[in-house]
N, C-alpha and C positions, 0 to 999 in steps of 0.2 A: 420951964425946963430949957436948959441951954441946948443949942443946936447940936453941939458935939455929943451931949449926953443922949439926945434922941437918936442920933445915928448909931451910937454904941449899942443902945437897947435894940434898935431895929436889926443891926448886924448880928447881935447875939441870937435874936429870935430867928433870923434867917439861917444861921448856922445850925441852931437846934432843929429847925424844920427839915433842913437838908439831911442832917445826921439821922433824924427819925425816919425819913423816907428811905435813906440808904439802908438802914437797919431792917426796916420792914421788907424791902426788896430782897436783902440778903437772907432774912429769915424765911421768906417765901421760897427762895431758891433752895435753901437748906432742906425745907420741908419736902420739896419735890425729890431731892436726892435720897433722903432717908425713908421715904414712903413710896417705893416704886409700884407701878401697876402691873399686875399679872394678867395677861391676856389669855383666856381659856381657849381661844381659837388658834393659838400658836404653840407649836411643838419644836423644840430644838433636836435635830437628829445628829448624833455623833457615832463614829465607828472607829474601830482599830486604834484606840487611844494608846495602847502599849506603854502604860505608865511603868516607869522603872523605879523601884523602891530602893535600889542600891545606889545611892547618890554618887558614890566615888568611883563606880565601875562602868556604869552604862552610859550610852550617849546622852549628853545633856540637852541637845536641841529638841528631843522629843518632849521632855517635860516642859521646857521653855515655851515651845509652840502651844502646847495644851494650855498653859497658864495664860498666854496671850489671848487665846480664844475665850477662856472663862472671863477674863477681865473685859474683853470687848462686849460679850453678851451682857455682863452685869451693868454696863453703861447704857443699855437700850432704854428708851423712854417707856416702852411697853415690853415687859419681860415675857418670855415664853412661860406658859403655865407649867410645862413639864419638859423633861429631857428623856429621850429614848436613845439608849446606847446599844449598838448592834454587835457587841462582842469584841474579843481580844482586848479586854480591859487591862489585862496584865501584859507585861513586857513580852516575855517569851515562854516562861516556864510555870506561871501560876504561883509565884512566891507570895507569901503572906505580906511582906513589906510592900509589894506593888499595890495590893488592895487597900492597905492601911493608908498609903500615901494618896491614892486616888480619891478616897473619901475626904481627905484633908484638902486636896486641891480643888474640890468641888464646893467647899464650904462658902466661898463668896456668893454662889448662886443658891445653894440649899438654905443658907441663913436668911436669904431674902424670900424664902417660901417656895422656890422652884422645886417641883416634884422630880424624882429621879428614878428611872427603872432601867436595869441592864439585863441583857441576855448573855449567854456564854459562847465564846468562839474556841477555835482549836488551841490557842495559846493560854486559855484559862484552865483552871483546875477546880472542879466543882466543890469538893470538900473544903478546900482552903477558902474559896470564895464565900461559902456558907458560914465558915467560922467567923469571918469579918462582917458579913451581912446576914446575920441569923434571921432577920425579919422575913427573908424569902422562904424559910422553912415553913412559915405559917401561911404566907400568901400564895404559894405555888398551887397551881391547879392539878399538878401531877406529883404525888409524893416521890421523893428521890430525884426529881428533876427541877430545873428552874424555869417554870412556865408561868407567864404573867398575862393578865388582861388589863390594859390601861384604858380607862374611861377618859376620852378626850372630847366629851360633850356630844357633838353631832356624829362622831365616829368612834370606833374602838380600834386599838392595836392589840393583836394577839401575838405575843412574843414567845417563840418556841425554843426548845433546848435540843439542838442537834449534836451536842458534844459527845464524841465517842472516846472511850478509854480515858476518862478524866482522871481517875485515881490509881489505876494499875500500871502506869508508866513511870519510868525513872524520873526523879525530880528535875533533871536538866534535859528531859525529852520535850521537844517543842510541840508535840501533839500531832494527831493525824490531820492531813489537809482536807479530808472529806467529812461530810456531816451525815447524820442518820437520825431519824426520829424513832424512839422506842415504841413498842407495841401499845403501851398505855396511852401515849400521846396520839397515836394513830386512831385508836378506838375512841378516845375523847373527841377528836376532831370530827370523825364520822358521825358520832352521836349528837354533837352540839351544833355543828354548822347549819343543819336544816332548820334549827329552831332560832337561829340568831336574828335579832330584830333590827340592829343598826348596821350601817355600812361598816365594813371591817377591812383593815389592812393587816396582812400577815407580815411578821418580822422574824428573820432568822439571820444567822451569820453567813450562811453559804449561798452561792448562786442556786437559783431554783432548778436548773437542769441537773444538778447533782443529788437531788432529794427525791425520795419516793414516799408514798403512803400505801402500805400494803404492797401489792404487786403492780401498782400503776404509778406513773410519774406524779409528783406533787402538783405540777402545773395543771393536770387534769382535774384534781380536786378543786383547785382555785377557780378554774374556768367553769366548773359545773355548779359552783355555789353562787346563787344570785346576789348575795349581799357582799361578796368579796370584790373589792375594787382595785387592790394592788398588793404587791409584794416588795418589801424594802429589805435590803441586805447589805453586807459589807464584804470583807475578806479580800476583794480584788484591789483595794486601795485606789480605785478609779471611779470617776463619775460616769455611770453607764445607764442608758435608758433602753428598754426593749419591750416588745409586746409578745406575750405567749398565748397560745390558743389550746383548746382541748382537741382531742382526736377528731371530733366531728366538725371542727372549724366553726362552731356556732357562737362562741364567745371568746373575746380576747381580754387579757388582764395586763395592765401596765406594771412593769417591774423597774426598780431603780436601785442602783448601787451607790452607797454613800462613801466618799473618800476617807482616808485616814486623817485623824486629828493631830498627826505629828510624826509618824514613823517614816514612810517613804511613799512615792507615787504622788497622786493628787493630794494636796494637803488642805484641809479646811473643814467646814461644817455646813449644814443646811437648815433652813427655817421652813417649816411646813405650816401653812395657814389654810384653815378650812372656812370657806364662805359659801353659803348657798349650796349649790350642787357640785362644787369642785373643791379639791384640796390641791393647792399649788405649792410646790417645793422650789426654793431658790437657793442656789449654791453661793457661798462665800468662799472663794479659793484664796488661801493664804500663800501658796507656793507650790512648786513641783520640784522634787529631787529624788535621786537614787544614787548611792544609799544615804547621802546626807546633803545638807544645803550647800550650794555654791552659787553665789549671786552673779558670778562672771559667765555662767553658761547661758547664752542668749536664748537658745531654744526652750529652756526651762522657763525663763521669764515670759516668753511668748505664749506658752501653754497656759501659764497662770492668768495672763491678761485675757486670753480668749475664753477660758472657762469661767472666770469670775462673773457671776450674775446669771448663769444659765438657769433655765426653768424646766420643771417637769410638772405636767398637769394631770392629776387623777380625776376622772369623772365619777362621781358617786352614783350608785344605783338609786333609782326612785323607789321609795317605799310604797 
């Protein structure tokens, strides 16, 4: 064999080997992309999405920011097993187009197997929501309301329906600012909580101080229930942590407000990870604005930088 023929053969083999290695590496990378891992310990917390289905009339930045959040989550190496959304899914009036578009915008995550559960806020409309999401008619714990229990492995989320006047208001009425639990929900809670086996976080749209169960504050029920470790809500469009106690000051419960996913105020989402005896929530803040984005306002940029990465730790009760 001539020297030049040997070198040609060696070179061709080298090229083939390099190409094969590159393809294998590419294929491996592709496999990781198309087969993401769902982490059962992780929950994505969203609130006040205010999705606007009328694309030509409503503010575009709300939908754009929401889509950016969805895309960012979809790129995570370990995806959250589930999404918990804390109300005001609709833009302002509970129009059908809002809910239809919201389902479509979440497909990049739900198509990957991420579970999704939503509760209702004052800008939602129960009958219209149930028309687009009829599965809640079967899964709800209270007929006529949207009440869900989300199994998150080591913990449960109890998602309550405090929406008042959902279907008897004018179509362009933005809904009442306060929340209230119907008697059926109150009775169900009083009967079920003493029997609950797992640590549980309550979720609703409204701040805890505006809610009652029967004749007493909702905070008292939480603080008297040994398995309840927290209350998570929206409505205020701000990241807020506080502790509430029952009347006898014997137990305190951590509460946390999740910011808006695009409307106004603190803008972003939170990741809740449960490990051992704690559930830790970490905020990703995408911005701060009122009523719409303006990158030239320095104080808004400062708020965003200071809030991004904030943590809230829930301590789980010992079984």
